[in-house]
OpenMM code with the backbone's topology and positions (N, CA, C; nanometers):
from openmm import Vec3, app, unit

residues = "MET TYR ALA ALA ASP ARG ALA ASN CYS ILE LEU ALA ASP PHE SER GLN LYS THR VAL CYS GLU ILE GLY GLY GLY THR GLY THR LEU ALA PHE TYR ILE ALA LYS THR CYS ALA GLU SER ILE MET ILE ALA ASP LEU PRO ILE VAL SER ILE ILE GLN GLY TYR TYR LEU MET LYS SER LEU GLY PRO LYS SER VAL HIS LEU ALA GLY GLU PRO SER GLY SER GLU LYS ILE LYS LEU ILE PRO TYR TRP GLU LEU ASP ASP ILE PRO GLU LYS SER VAL SER LEU PHE ILE ASN SER ASP SER LEU PRO GLU ILE ASP GLY ASN ILE ALA GLU HIS TYR MET GLU LEU ILE LYS ASN LYS GLY SER ASN ALA PHE LEU SER ILE ASN GLN GLU ALA GLN VAL ASN ASN GLN GLY LEU VAL GLN ASN LEU ILE GLU LYS ALA GLY GLY PHE LYS ARG VAL TYR ARG PHE PRO HIS TRP MET LEU ARG GLY TYR VAL GLU GLU LEU TYR LYS ILE ALA SER".split()
positions = [
    Vec3(9.1948, 8.4147, 15.7505),
    Vec3(9.0947, 8.4235, 15.6754),
    Vec3(9.0492, 8.3051, 15.6100),
    Vec3(9.1493, 8.2012, 15.5684),
    Vec3(9.0842, 8.0633, 15.5498),
    Vec3(8.9864, 8.0094, 15.6313),
    Vec3(9.0404, 7.9855, 15.7438),
    Vec3(8.9544, 7.9193, 15.8655),
    Vec3(8.7996, 8.0094, 15.8746),
    Vec3(8.8164, 8.1266, 15.8407),
    Vec3(8.6982, 8.2055, 15.8520),
    Vec3(8.5818, 8.1948, 15.7477),
    Vec3(8.6607, 8.1493, 15.6170),
    Vec3(8.5584, 8.1147, 15.4971),
    Vec3(8.5287, 7.9621, 15.5204),
    Vec3(8.6025, 7.8616, 15.5771),
    Vec3(8.5711, 7.7553, 15.6210),
    Vec3(8.4414, 7.7591, 15.7326),
    Vec3(8.4455, 7.8458, 15.8340),
    Vec3(8.3482, 7.8664, 15.9039),
    Vec3(8.2137, 7.9160, 15.8500),
    Vec3(8.2330, 8.0183, 15.7685),
    Vec3(8.1080, 8.0823, 15.6657),
    Vec3(8.0387, 7.9444, 15.6036),
    Vec3(8.1227, 7.8719, 15.5218),
    Vec3(8.0515, 7.7752, 15.4512),
    Vec3(7.9746, 7.6753, 15.5455),
    Vec3(8.0363, 7.6195, 15.6522),
    Vec3(7.9875, 7.5421, 15.7530),
    Vec3(7.8630, 7.6069, 15.8149),
    Vec3(7.8644, 7.7170, 15.8487),
    Vec3(7.7380, 7.7901, 15.9234),
    Vec3(7.6440, 7.8151, 15.8362),
    Vec3(7.6677, 7.8364, 15.7062),
    Vec3(7.5691, 7.8336, 15.5951),
    Vec3(7.4241, 7.7450, 15.6248),
    Vec3(7.4702, 7.6233, 15.6644),
    Vec3(7.3656, 7.5257, 15.6630),
    Vec3(7.2713, 7.5218, 15.8176),
    Vec3(7.3141, 7.6000, 15.9034),
    Vec3(7.2635, 7.6151, 16.0512),
    Vec3(7.1738, 7.7347, 16.0571),
    Vec3(7.0615, 7.7100, 16.1196),
    Vec3(6.9837, 7.8386, 16.1697),
    Vec3(7.0550, 7.8950, 16.2724),
    Vec3(7.1095, 7.8783, 16.3623),
    Vec3(7.1776, 7.9299, 16.4772),
    Vec3(7.3218, 7.9589, 16.4272),
    Vec3(7.3984, 8.0568, 16.4422),
    Vec3(7.5293, 8.0744, 16.4007),
    Vec3(7.6141, 8.1277, 16.4972),
    Vec3(7.6258, 8.0281, 16.5980),
    Vec3(7.7264, 8.0786, 16.7050),
    Vec3(7.8182, 7.9852, 16.7019),
    Vec3(7.9510, 8.0430, 16.7310),
    Vec3(8.0864, 7.9913, 16.7223),
    Vec3(8.1573, 7.9949, 16.8504),
    Vec3(8.2422, 7.8882, 16.8937),
    Vec3(8.3341, 7.9160, 17.0074),
    Vec3(8.4590, 7.8346, 16.9709),
    Vec3(8.5586, 7.9384, 16.9611),
    Vec3(8.7024, 7.8988, 16.9414),
    Vec3(8.7839, 7.8654, 17.0532),
    Vec3(8.8236, 7.7446, 17.0802),
    Vec3(8.9101, 7.6999, 17.1969),
    Vec3(9.0515, 7.7421, 17.1383),
    Vec3(9.1366, 7.8399, 17.2138),
    Vec3(9.2449, 7.8909, 17.1894),
    Vec3(9.2620, 7.9863, 17.0772),
    Vec3(9.2188, 8.1057, 17.0922),
    Vec3(9.1929, 8.1918, 16.9880),
    Vec3(9.3243, 8.2639, 16.9516),
    Vec3(9.4563, 8.2382, 16.9988),
    Vec3(9.5554, 8.3310, 16.9497),
    Vec3(9.5236, 8.4708, 16.9685),
    Vec3(9.5549, 8.5494, 16.8703),
    Vec3(9.5543, 8.7030, 16.8871),
    Vec3(9.3995, 8.7569, 16.8688),
    Vec3(9.3137, 8.6724, 16.8249),
    Vec3(9.1784, 8.7154, 16.7997),
    Vec3(9.1362, 8.7145, 16.6465),
    Vec3(9.2150, 8.6951, 16.5600),
    Vec3(9.2012, 8.7309, 16.4268),
    Vec3(9.1209, 8.6500, 16.3616),
    Vec3(9.0853, 8.5110, 16.4065),
    Vec3(8.9910, 8.4438, 16.3585),
    Vec3(8.8575, 8.4889, 16.4005),
    Vec3(8.8626, 8.5221, 16.5109),
    Vec3(8.7190, 8.5948, 16.5590),
    Vec3(8.6767, 8.7194, 16.4725),
    Vec3(8.7763, 8.7901, 16.4553),
    Vec3(8.7546, 8.9152, 16.3909),
    Vec3(8.6903, 8.8855, 16.2601),
    Vec3(8.7609, 8.8023, 16.1934),
    Vec3(8.6822, 8.7710, 16.0383),
    Vec3(8.5739, 8.7065, 16.0548),
    Vec3(8.5303, 8.6041, 16.1439),
    Vec3(8.4102, 8.5634, 16.1708),
    Vec3(8.3051, 8.6325, 16.2085),
    Vec3(8.3354, 8.7573, 16.2809),
    Vec3(8.2691, 8.8390, 16.3101),
    Vec3(8.1857, 8.9386, 16.2092),
    Vec3(8.3029, 8.9530, 16.1143),
    Vec3(8.2739, 9.0415, 15.9959),
    Vec3(8.2009, 8.9797, 15.8921),
    Vec3(8.1932, 8.8284, 15.8977),
    Vec3(8.1508, 8.7449, 15.7846),
    Vec3(7.9943, 8.6718, 15.8272),
    Vec3(8.0235, 8.5847, 15.9212),
    Vec3(7.9053, 8.5118, 15.9190),
    Vec3(7.8440, 8.4546, 16.0632),
    Vec3(7.8908, 8.4753, 16.1655),
    Vec3(7.8418, 8.4417, 16.3006),
    Vec3(7.7639, 8.5552, 16.3740),
    Vec3(7.6436, 8.5050, 16.4440),
    Vec3(7.5978, 8.6016, 16.5294),
    Vec3(7.6580, 8.6245, 16.6411),
    Vec3(7.7164, 8.5156, 16.7225),
    Vec3(7.7805, 8.5329, 16.8295),
    Vec3(7.9118, 8.4626, 16.8265),
    Vec3(8.0284, 8.5101, 16.9016),
    Vec3(8.1466, 8.4271, 16.8973),
    Vec3(8.1766, 8.4244, 17.0509),
    Vec3(8.2475, 8.3033, 17.0872),
    Vec3(8.3119, 8.2970, 17.2300),
    Vec3(8.4526, 8.2433, 17.1972),
    Vec3(8.5445, 8.3020, 17.2644),
    Vec3(8.6744, 8.2657, 17.2688),
    Vec3(8.7041, 8.2174, 17.3909),
    Vec3(8.7555, 8.0794, 17.4292),
    Vec3(8.8035, 8.0126, 17.5629),
    Vec3(8.9239, 8.0161, 17.5512),
    Vec3(9.0017, 8.0720, 17.6330),
    Vec3(9.1569, 8.0727, 17.6257),
    Vec3(9.2209, 8.1029, 17.7897),
    Vec3(9.3366, 8.0946, 17.7748),
    Vec3(9.4249, 8.1528, 17.8981),
    Vec3(9.3908, 8.2929, 17.9250),
    Vec3(9.3849, 8.3264, 18.0377),
    Vec3(9.3563, 8.4792, 18.0788),
    Vec3(9.4551, 8.5770, 18.0209),
    Vec3(9.5804, 8.5401, 18.0172),
    Vec3(9.6802, 8.6235, 17.9776),
    Vec3(9.6599, 8.6384, 17.8140),
    Vec3(9.6107, 8.5450, 17.7497),
    Vec3(9.6229, 8.5459, 17.6050),
    Vec3(9.4767, 8.6241, 17.5705),
    Vec3(9.3997, 8.6171, 17.6678),
    Vec3(9.2278, 8.6847, 17.6404),
    Vec3(9.2894, 8.8456, 17.6461),
    Vec3(9.3901, 8.8710, 17.7160),
    Vec3(9.4074, 9.0402, 17.7211),
    Vec3(9.4415, 9.0508, 17.5829),
    Vec3(9.5418, 8.9905, 17.5088),
    Vec3(9.5736, 9.0283, 17.3700),
    Vec3(9.4459, 9.0333, 17.2860),
    Vec3(9.3773, 8.9215, 17.2824),
    Vec3(9.2642, 8.9202, 17.2111),
    Vec3(9.1674, 9.0393, 17.2453),
    Vec3(9.1570, 9.0791, 17.3663),
    Vec3(9.0645, 9.1901, 17.3921),
    Vec3(9.1192, 9.3129, 17.3352),
    Vec3(9.2393, 9.3393, 17.3618),
    Vec3(9.2986, 9.4602, 17.2907),
    Vec3(9.2802, 9.4643, 17.1462),
    Vec3(9.2967, 9.3530, 17.0713),
    Vec3(9.2982, 9.3500, 16.9269),
    Vec3(9.1648, 9.3803, 16.8869),
    Vec3(9.0792, 9.3016, 16.9366),
    Vec3(8.9355, 9.3140, 16.8820),
    Vec3(8.8615, 9.4235, 16.9199),
    Vec3(8.8861, 9.5006, 17.0467),
    Vec3(8.8207, 9.6086, 17.0669),
    Vec3(8.8794, 9.7393, 16.9979),
    Vec3(9.0135, 9.7334, 16.9519),
    Vec3(9.0748, 9.8316, 16.8579),
    Vec3(9.0231, 9.8104, 16.7149),
    Vec3(8.9877, 9.6734, 16.6848),
    Vec3(8.9532, 9.6676, 16.5434),
    Vec3(8.7884, 9.6722, 16.5107),
    Vec3(8.7210, 9.6220, 16.6093),
    Vec3(8.5669, 9.6212, 16.5981),
    Vec3(8.4962, 9.7121, 16.7018),
    Vec3(8.5809, 9.7760, 16.7761),
    Vec3(8.5111, 9.8795, 16.8930),
    Vec3(8.4988, 9.8059, 17.0366),
    Vec3(8.4928, 9.8823, 17.1268),
    Vec3(8.4854, 9.8079, 17.2592),
    Vec3(8.3422, 9.7666, 17.2929),
    Vec3(8.2356, 9.8098, 17.2221),
    Vec3(8.0859, 9.7769, 17.2475),
    Vec3(8.0865, 9.6178, 17.1734),
    Vec3(8.1717, 9.5918, 17.0942),
    Vec3(8.1574, 9.4609, 17.0290),
    Vec3(8.2001, 9.3306, 17.1158),
    Vec3(8.2945, 9.3759, 17.2256),
    Vec3(8.3568, 9.2642, 17.2874),
    Vec3(8.3296, 9.2722, 17.4318),
    Vec3(8.2849, 9.1358, 17.5023),
    Vec3(8.2631, 9.1381, 17.6396),
    Vec3(8.3876, 9.0650, 17.6843),
    Vec3(8.4330, 9.1111, 17.7839),
    Vec3(8.5425, 9.0634, 17.8610),
    Vec3(8.4867, 8.9958, 17.9791),
    Vec3(8.5706, 8.8897, 18.0207),
    Vec3(8.5165, 8.8005, 18.1443),
    Vec3(8.5153, 8.8992, 18.2531),
    Vec3(8.4055, 8.8893, 18.3416),
    Vec3(8.3697, 8.9541, 18.4448),
    Vec3(8.2962, 9.0723, 18.4331),
    Vec3(8.2719, 9.1063, 18.3063),
    Vec3(8.1834, 9.2306, 18.2897),
    Vec3(8.0313, 9.1769, 18.2863),
    Vec3(7.9429, 9.2599, 18.3121),
    Vec3(7.8015, 9.2313, 18.2727),
    Vec3(7.7817, 9.2179, 18.1405),
    Vec3(7.6880, 9.1214, 18.0767),
    Vec3(7.6751, 9.0835, 17.9655),
    Vec3(7.5760, 9.1731, 17.9089),
    Vec3(7.6014, 9.2117, 17.7751),
    Vec3(7.5166, 9.2817, 17.6914),
    Vec3(7.4840, 9.2284, 17.5778),
    Vec3(7.4882, 9.3204, 17.4599),
    Vec3(7.4581, 9.2775, 17.3216),
    Vec3(7.5818, 9.2422, 17.2410),
    Vec3(7.7038, 9.2163, 17.3090),
    Vec3(7.8242, 9.2107, 17.2561),
    Vec3(7.8286, 9.0958, 17.1384),
    Vec3(7.9102, 9.1077, 17.0433),
    Vec3(7.9153, 8.9965, 16.9340),
    Vec3(8.0310, 8.9076, 16.9856),
    Vec3(8.1177, 8.9448, 17.0419),
    Vec3(8.2358, 8.8372, 17.0752),
    Vec3(8.2413, 8.8556, 17.2088),
    Vec3(8.2499, 8.7290, 17.3110),
    Vec3(8.2658, 8.7233, 17.4464),
    Vec3(8.3976, 8.6445, 17.4526),
    Vec3(8.4896, 8.6782, 17.5535),
    Vec3(8.6100, 8.6220, 17.5841),
    Vec3(8.6073, 8.5786, 17.7277),
    Vec3(8.6437, 8.4527, 17.7291),
    Vec3(8.6193, 8.3668, 17.8557),
    Vec3(8.7547, 8.2896, 17.8816),
    Vec3(8.7706, 8.2913, 18.0247),
    Vec3(8.8854, 8.2129, 18.0580),
    Vec3(8.8189, 8.0356, 18.0491),
    Vec3(8.9295, 7.9662, 17.9800),
    Vec3(8.8822, 7.8340, 17.9477),
    Vec3(8.7977, 7.7679, 18.0374),
    Vec3(8.7984, 7.7562, 18.1809),
    Vec3(8.7325, 7.6830, 18.2696),
    Vec3(8.5935, 7.7350, 18.2836),
    Vec3(8.5516, 7.8469, 18.1826),
    Vec3(8.4121, 7.8774, 18.1977),
    Vec3(8.3245, 7.8142, 18.0973),
    Vec3(8.4166, 7.7195, 18.0234),
    Vec3(8.3471, 7.6353, 17.9260),
    Vec3(8.2445, 7.5672, 17.9846),
    Vec3(8.2752, 7.4947, 18.1050),
    Vec3(8.1926, 7.3988, 18.1848),
    Vec3(8.0713, 7.4546, 18.2067),
    Vec3(8.0355, 7.5899, 18.2194),
    Vec3(7.9249, 7.6604, 18.2440),
    Vec3(7.8324, 7.6761, 18.1180),
    Vec3(7.8628, 7.6889, 18.0149),
    Vec3(7.7803, 7.7418, 17.8975),
    Vec3(7.6589, 7.6310, 17.8956),
    Vec3(7.5643, 7.6771, 17.8433),
    Vec3(7.4548, 7.5693, 17.8207),
    Vec3(7.4901, 7.4701, 17.7224),
    Vec3(7.4227, 7.3594, 17.7617),
    Vec3(7.4306, 7.2216, 17.6712),
    Vec3(7.3708, 7.2604, 17.5251),
    Vec3(7.4450, 7.2167, 17.4177),
    Vec3(7.3879, 7.2325, 17.3007),
    Vec3(7.3935, 7.3685, 17.2279),
    Vec3(7.4689, 7.4521, 17.2906),
    Vec3(7.4319, 7.6040, 17.2789),
    Vec3(7.5366, 7.6490, 17.1593),
    Vec3(7.6096, 7.5984, 17.1226),
    Vec3(7.7314, 7.6238, 17.0210),
    Vec3(7.7038, 7.5678, 16.8729),
    Vec3(7.6917, 7.6285, 16.7864),
    Vec3(7.6493, 7.5599, 16.6633),
    Vec3(7.8123, 7.5069, 16.5820),
    Vec3(7.9147, 7.5861, 16.6221),
    Vec3(8.0220, 7.5474, 16.5460),
    Vec3(8.1572, 7.5647, 16.6543),
    Vec3(8.2215, 7.4632, 16.6977),
    Vec3(8.3312, 7.4794, 16.7850),
    Vec3(8.4485, 7.4663, 16.6689),
    Vec3(8.5583, 7.5487, 16.7039),
    Vec3(8.6880, 7.5466, 16.6126),
    Vec3(8.7981, 7.5383, 16.7116),
    Vec3(8.9069, 7.4581, 16.6679),
    Vec3(9.0319, 7.4489, 16.7353),
    Vec3(9.1316, 7.4799, 16.6232),
    Vec3(9.2457, 7.5526, 16.6249),
    Vec3(9.3410, 7.5570, 16.5120),
    Vec3(9.4650, 7.5529, 16.6007),
    Vec3(9.5667, 7.4703, 16.5760),
    Vec3(9.6986, 7.4889, 16.6118),
    Vec3(9.6908, 7.4798, 16.7662),
    Vec3(9.6151, 7.3940, 16.8400),
    Vec3(9.6624, 7.3951, 16.9915),
    Vec3(9.6175, 7.2649, 17.0588),
    Vec3(9.4969, 7.1983, 17.0156),
    Vec3(9.4772, 7.0704, 17.1059),
    Vec3(9.5840, 6.9824, 17.0996),
    Vec3(9.6699, 6.9376, 17.0021),
    Vec3(9.7608, 6.8332, 17.0244),
    Vec3(9.8721, 6.8824, 17.1381),
    Vec3(9.8860, 7.0073, 17.1369),
    Vec3(9.9880, 7.0580, 17.2378),
    Vec3(9.9472, 7.0591, 17.3848),
    Vec3(9.8095, 7.0410, 17.4139),
    Vec3(9.7455, 7.0668, 17.5305),
    Vec3(9.7719, 6.9081, 17.6127),
    Vec3(9.7927, 6.9371, 17.7234),
    Vec3(9.7695, 6.8154, 17.8266),
    Vec3(9.6997, 6.7198, 17.7567),
    Vec3(9.7218, 6.5844, 17.7903),
    Vec3(9.6299, 6.4769, 17.7446),
    Vec3(9.4907, 6.4873, 17.7914),
    Vec3(9.5013, 6.5016, 17.9459),
    Vec3(9.3724, 6.5158, 18.0088),
    Vec3(9.2772, 6.6079, 17.9694),
    Vec3(9.3375, 6.7269, 17.9913),
    Vec3(9.2703, 6.8484, 17.9346),
    Vec3(9.2142, 6.8366, 17.8078),
    Vec3(9.2864, 6.7977, 17.7204),
    Vec3(9.2369, 6.7847, 17.5776),
    Vec3(9.1137, 6.6605, 17.5593),
    Vec3(9.1397, 6.5898, 17.6387),
    Vec3(9.0114, 6.4844, 17.6484),
    Vec3(8.8826, 6.5526, 17.6970),
    Vec3(8.9032, 6.6445, 17.8082),
    Vec3(8.8148, 6.7295, 17.8736),
    Vec3(8.7500, 6.8115, 17.7704),
    Vec3(8.8246, 6.8729, 17.6895),
    Vec3(8.7461, 6.9722, 17.5919),
    Vec3(8.6784, 6.8971, 17.4976),
    Vec3(8.7007, 6.7631, 17.4641),
    Vec3(8.6326, 6.6939, 17.3732),
    Vec3(8.5137, 6.6652, 17.4217),
    Vec3(8.4988, 6.6392, 17.5363),
    Vec3(8.3557, 6.6245, 17.6253),
    Vec3(8.2908, 6.7248, 17.6074),
    Vec3(8.3515, 6.8440, 17.6246),
    Vec3(8.2790, 6.9733, 17.6306),
    Vec3(8.2225, 7.0022, 17.5066),
    Vec3(8.3166, 6.9703, 17.3935),
    Vec3(8.2478, 7.0102, 17.2556),
    Vec3(8.1312, 6.9185, 17.2351),
    Vec3(8.1590, 6.7873, 17.2614),
    Vec3(8.0492, 6.6832, 17.2331),
    Vec3(7.9132, 6.7600, 17.3066),
    Vec3(7.9190, 6.7829, 17.4368),
    Vec3(7.7966, 6.8232, 17.5069),
    Vec3(7.7535, 6.9737, 17.4727),
    Vec3(7.8162, 7.0443, 17.4822),
    Vec3(7.7878, 7.1938, 17.4423),
    Vec3(7.7639, 7.2268, 17.2930),
    Vec3(7.8355, 7.1501, 17.2105),
    Vec3(7.8019, 7.1861, 17.0708),
    Vec3(7.6759, 7.1300, 17.0074),
    Vec3(7.6019, 7.1750, 16.9234),
    Vec3(7.5062, 7.1345, 16.8477),
    Vec3(7.5125, 7.0967, 16.7081),
    Vec3(7.5988, 7.1316, 16.6560),
    Vec3(7.6204, 7.0763, 16.5153),
    Vec3(7.7645, 7.0142, 16.4605),
    Vec3(7.8949, 7.1131, 16.4858),
    Vec3(8.0064, 7.0745, 16.4135),
    Vec3(8.1211, 7.1081, 16.4996),
    Vec3(8.2549, 7.0285, 16.4488),
    Vec3(8.3735, 7.0568, 16.5059),
    Vec3(8.4565, 7.0798, 16.3988),
    Vec3(8.5235, 7.2090, 16.3885),
    Vec3(8.6432, 7.2029, 16.2927),
    Vec3(8.7641, 7.2129, 16.3604),
    Vec3(8.8716, 7.1144, 16.3133),
    Vec3(8.9882, 7.1058, 16.3679),
    Vec3(9.0947, 7.1467, 16.2802),
    Vec3(9.1937, 7.2384, 16.2721),
    Vec3(9.2893, 7.2594, 16.1973),
    Vec3(9.4023, 7.2354, 16.2809),
    Vec3(9.4919, 7.1109, 16.2924),
    Vec3(9.5820, 7.0993, 16.3631),
    Vec3(9.6996, 7.0122, 16.3048),
    Vec3(9.8203, 7.0187, 16.3846),
    Vec3(9.9348, 6.9344, 16.3320),
    Vec3(9.9357, 6.8140, 16.3630),
    Vec3(9.9986, 6.7236, 16.2959),
    Vec3(9.9964, 6.5846, 16.3194),
    Vec3(10.1545, 6.5274, 16.3370),
    Vec3(10.2532, 6.6240, 16.3574),
    Vec3(10.3876, 6.5821, 16.3710),
    Vec3(10.4256, 6.4823, 16.4980),
    Vec3(10.3375, 6.5091, 16.6035),
    Vec3(10.3730, 6.4340, 16.7242),
    Vec3(10.4975, 6.4485, 16.7789),
    Vec3(10.5669, 6.5635, 16.7847),
    Vec3(10.6646, 6.6171, 16.8323),
    Vec3(10.6556, 6.5943, 16.9979),
    Vec3(10.7257, 6.5439, 17.0653),
    Vec3(10.7308, 6.5497, 17.2018),
    Vec3(10.5987, 6.4805, 17.2619),
    Vec3(10.5592, 6.3734, 17.1932),
    Vec3(10.4393, 6.3049, 17.2593),
    Vec3(10.3164, 6.3646, 17.2216),
    Vec3(10.3097, 6.4723, 17.1315),
    Vec3(10.1524, 6.5353, 17.1081),
    Vec3(10.0723, 6.4407, 17.0646),
    Vec3(9.9491, 6.4627, 17.0717),
    Vec3(9.8428, 6.3787, 17.0632),
    Vec3(9.7766, 6.4042, 16.9278),
    Vec3(9.6966, 6.3258, 16.8721),
    Vec3(9.6368, 6.3639, 16.7545),
    Vec3(9.4805, 6.3941, 16.7774),
    Vec3(9.4341, 6.4713, 16.7186),
    Vec3(9.2864, 6.5045, 16.7326),
    Vec3(9.2123, 6.3823, 16.7007),
    Vec3(9.2084, 6.3245, 16.5914),
    Vec3(9.1641, 6.2004, 16.5471),
    Vec3(9.1402, 6.1025, 16.6870),
    Vec3(9.2287, 6.0816, 16.7410),
    Vec3(9.2398, 5.9820, 16.8577),
    Vec3(9.1383, 6.0415, 16.9876),
    Vec3(9.1501, 6.1803, 16.9968),
    Vec3(9.0651, 6.2295, 17.1082),
    Vec3(8.9194, 6.2165, 17.0544),
    Vec3(8.8999, 6.2435, 16.9237),
    Vec3(8.7656, 6.2151, 16.8813),
    Vec3(8.7144, 6.0862, 16.9035),
    Vec3(8.8063, 5.9802, 16.8785),
    Vec3(8.7690, 5.8221, 16.8946),
    Vec3(8.7554, 5.7967, 17.0312),
    Vec3(8.8364, 5.8618, 17.1041),
    Vec3(8.8087, 5.8240, 17.2578),
    Vec3(8.7001, 5.8839, 17.3143),
    Vec3(8.6466, 6.0166, 17.2853),
    Vec3(8.5217, 6.0859, 17.3400),
    Vec3(8.4055, 5.9880, 17.2746),
    Vec3(8.4180, 5.9721, 17.1532),
    Vec3(8.2722, 5.8951, 17.0924),
    Vec3(8.1647, 6.0278, 17.0751),
    Vec3(8.1001, 6.0034, 16.9900),
    Vec3(7.9611, 6.0890, 16.9700),
    Vec3(8.0108, 6.1808, 16.8553),
    Vec3(8.0902, 6.1490, 16.7742),
    Vec3(8.1482, 6.2415, 16.6607),
    Vec3(8.1287, 6.1677, 16.5261),
    Vec3(8.0903, 6.2355, 16.4260),
    Vec3(8.1162, 6.1406, 16.2829),
    Vec3(8.1788, 6.2424, 16.1972),
    Vec3(8.3000, 6.1894, 16.1389),
    Vec3(8.3776, 6.2477, 16.0459),
    Vec3(8.3065, 6.2847, 15.9263),
    Vec3(8.3185, 6.4361, 15.8819),
    Vec3(8.2531, 6.4610, 15.7502),
    Vec3(8.3531, 6.4734, 15.6385),
    Vec3(8.4854, 6.5130, 15.6880),
    Vec3(8.5824, 6.5094, 15.5922),
    Vec3(8.7113, 6.5193, 15.6818),
    Vec3(8.8160, 6.4871, 15.6103),
    Vec3(8.9623, 6.4909, 15.6613),
    Vec3(9.0471, 6.4826, 15.5449),
    Vec3(9.1253, 6.6020, 15.5537),
    Vec3(9.2480, 6.6156, 15.4495),
    Vec3(9.3666, 6.7084, 15.4736),
    Vec3(9.4779, 6.6757, 15.4147),
    Vec3(9.6052, 6.7464, 15.4442),
    Vec3(9.5660, 6.9100, 15.4344),
    Vec3(9.6116, 6.9778, 15.5131),
    Vec3(9.5694, 7.1320, 15.5300),
    Vec3(9.6572, 7.1944, 15.4031),
    Vec3(9.6203, 7.2343, 15.3119),
    Vec3(9.6848, 7.2953, 15.1951),
    Vec3(9.7882, 7.4219, 15.2168),
    Vec3(9.7688, 7.4679, 15.3243),
    Vec3(9.8674, 7.5892, 15.3515),
    Vec3(9.9667, 7.5565, 15.4562),
    Vec3(9.9418, 7.4495, 15.5460),
    Vec3(10.0493, 7.4236, 15.6664),
    Vec3(10.0926, 7.2833, 15.6335),
    Vec3(10.2062, 7.2626, 15.6055),
    Vec3(10.2536, 7.1119, 15.5859),
    Vec3(10.2721, 7.0376, 15.7408),
    Vec3(10.2033, 6.9191, 15.7344),
    Vec3(10.2294, 6.8581, 15.8469),
    Vec3(10.0773, 6.8770, 15.9400),
    Vec3(10.0107, 6.9683, 15.8737),
    Vec3(9.8817, 6.9906, 15.9383),
    Vec3(9.7645, 6.9343, 15.8831),
    Vec3(9.6514, 6.8915, 15.9306),
    Vec3(9.5147, 6.8189, 15.8851),
    Vec3(9.4054, 6.9037, 15.9360),
    Vec3(9.3259, 6.9132, 15.8268),
    Vec3(9.1930, 6.9849, 15.8400),
    Vec3(9.0650, 6.8771, 15.8718),
    Vec3(8.9928, 6.8962, 15.9595),
    Vec3(8.8990, 6.7910, 15.9808),
    Vec3(8.7718, 6.8325, 16.0422),
    Vec3(8.6603, 6.8050, 15.9787),
    Vec3(8.5212, 6.8535, 16.0345),
    Vec3(8.4442, 6.7366, 16.0840),
    Vec3(8.3954, 6.7363, 16.1863),
    Vec3(8.3231, 6.6421, 16.2471),
    Vec3(8.1790, 6.6899, 16.2614),
    Vec3(8.0699, 6.6121, 16.2607),
    Vec3(7.9538, 6.6247, 16.3099),
    Vec3(7.9204, 6.6043, 16.4387),
    Vec3(7.8554, 6.6527, 16.5210),
    Vec3(7.8448, 6.6263, 16.6868),
    Vec3(7.7241, 6.5654, 16.6774),
    Vec3(7.7154, 6.4180, 16.7300),
    Vec3(7.6095, 6.3541, 16.7394),
    Vec3(7.5174, 6.4256, 16.8424),
    Vec3(7.3639, 6.4144, 16.8148),
    Vec3(7.2484, 6.5090, 16.8831),
    Vec3(7.2156, 6.4245, 17.0116),
] * unit.nanometer
topology = app.Topology()
chain = topology.addChain("A")
for resn in residues:
    res = topology.addResidue(resn, chain)
    for name in ("N", "CA", "C"):
        topology.addAtom(name, app.Element.getBySymbol(name[0]), res)
């Protein structure tokens, strides 16, 4: 609910209210964002995890609210896609990218590719809530941002709910 509230505050300044979450867990954040602030939401994740998200979101919001990968598009509020389909979305079509609790754990080359996608597909901002414990050579989001270029930090502070986590908001360069 906290991350959804943050998204709501961030989206308040944008005319287009589209969100893409990279790594959506069970789909709970998408549920709260759908209920509060976004016009459309996309979750890019592993296919097996998308099954869990699809089940949860269809049960909680109704099947007509959710578009599953491979289905013909309609007026669904939430679209679930496999992570590799992020390459195919239009440039600058996402107002807010969100990643919580996964980028530092992803293979470095893949995480760098995600940063390029966020920079190219995003029109406004990137919200990151991730750990910085660096266990098992995990990366830092701020290092990925610096390497990618094209981002300006709006804020960065220790996450108040999760010890060892940092919340960061970046503006995406036009």
